[in-house]
N, C-alpha and C positions, 0 to 999 in steps of 0.2 A: 378804873379797873381795867379798861380796854388796853391801857398801856402795858399792864402786867400780862395780859393774855398774849400779846404779840411777842413779848420778850420773857419767856418763862425763867431764864437764868437770873433775871433781876429779882423775880419773886422768891426764888430759892435763897439768894443772898440776903434779901430783906428778912426772911424768916429766920435764917441763921443769925443775923445781926440782932434780931429781937431776943433770941435766946441768950445772947451774950458771949458765945464762944465761936464766933465767925472766924476770927483770925487764927485761933488755935486749930480749928478743924481743917481749914484750907491748907495750912502749913503742913500738918501731919499727912494729909492726902497727897500733897505734892512730894513730900519726902518718901512716902510709901511707893508712889508711882515711879519715882526715879530709881529707888532701890529695886523694885520689881523689874524695871527695864534693864538695869545693869545685870541683875541675876539671870534674867532670861537670856541676855546676850552672852554672858559668861558660860552658862550651861550649854547653849546652842553651839558656841565655839568649841567647847570641849567635846561635845558629841560629834561635831564635824571632824575634829582631829582624829577621834577614834575610828570613825567610819572610813575616812580617807586612808588612814594608815592600815586598817584591817583590809580594806578593798585592794590596795596596792600589794600588800603582802600575800593575800590569797591568790591574786592573779599571777604573781611571779612564783608562788609555790607550785601552781599547776604547771607553769613553764619549766621550772627547775625539776619537777618530777618527770617530765617528758624528755628532757634533754640533759646532757651532762655539762653543767656550767662551772667555770672556775670560781674559786672562793672570792677572788677580787671582784668579780661581777656581782656576786651575791651581796658583798659589802656595799657596792654602788647602789643596789636596789634598796638596801636599808636606808642609805642616805637620801635616796630619792623619796622614799616614804616619809622620812622625817622632814625633808624640805617642803613637800606638798602639804603635809599635815600641819606643820608649824605656820606656814604662810596663810593657808586658808582658814585656820583656826582664828588667827588674829584679824584677818580680813572680814570674816563673817561677824565676829563679835563687835568690831568697831563699826561695821556697816549698820548693825542693828542699834547701837547706841547713838551713833551720829556725831559724837564728839569724844575728845580725849583719846585719840587713836593709839598713840604711843603707850600710854598707861594701860589702856584696855588690852592691847595686844601683848604687852609685857606681862601683865597679870595672868592673862589666859595662857601664854606660853609657859610661864612659871608653873602653873597648875598642871599643864600637860606634861611638862618635864618631870614633875614630882610623880605623876601617874606612870609615866614611862619608866622612871627609875624604880618604882615599886614593882612594876611588872617584870623588868629586867632582872632585878635581884631575886624576886620570889620564884619566877618561872624558870629562869635559866641558870640560877645559882651562880651568877657571875658577880664577882666582887667589883668594887670601884676601880676603874682603870682610866687611863688617859683617853682612850677611844670613847668610853662612855661619857666622860666629861665633855669631849668635843661634840658628841651627839646632843647632849643636853643643852650646851651653849648654843648650838646651831638651832635647836628647836625654839629656845627663848628668843634669840635674835631675829629669826625669820618670822616669828609670830608678832614681834614688835613692828617689824617692817610691814607685815600684812595689815596690822592695825593702822599704820600711817596711810597705806594705800586705800584701805577701806573707808577711812574718813574723807579722804581727798578725791575719791572716785565720783564721777558724775552721777547724779540721781536720775533714776529712770522715771520719766513722766508717763502717767497713765491717762 
């Protein structure tokens, strides 16, 4: 009995095995844990994309209100927001999952692009155009690149 007191995880597995559903329970727990980890990373990446894009746009909205900026400069600001949001969305999501950076970044970028498309069409009543397609492609591509960098970046030791 002292052996089980020192190693409580063995006691748990022994009790589960005696019930007859040890393998089923541990597999479901592992699948649920992985699904929760990916969902948390996915939602955190989307939230990061929204926060970064909103922050950059709000900052430059204040600058644009105070000064007279040409429209080409404003288009550059939009691309800067998309670049930053796409890259860091994929980076954060892949960093949280720790594997499959390209896939994680791509899926996260695709979801951010769909969200960006819905917002663009609903709020600005803009139809589908070549420039919107370029922005969406850039968002997905840079999110996938951010995912690759997120997985391959060095881990911080605490």
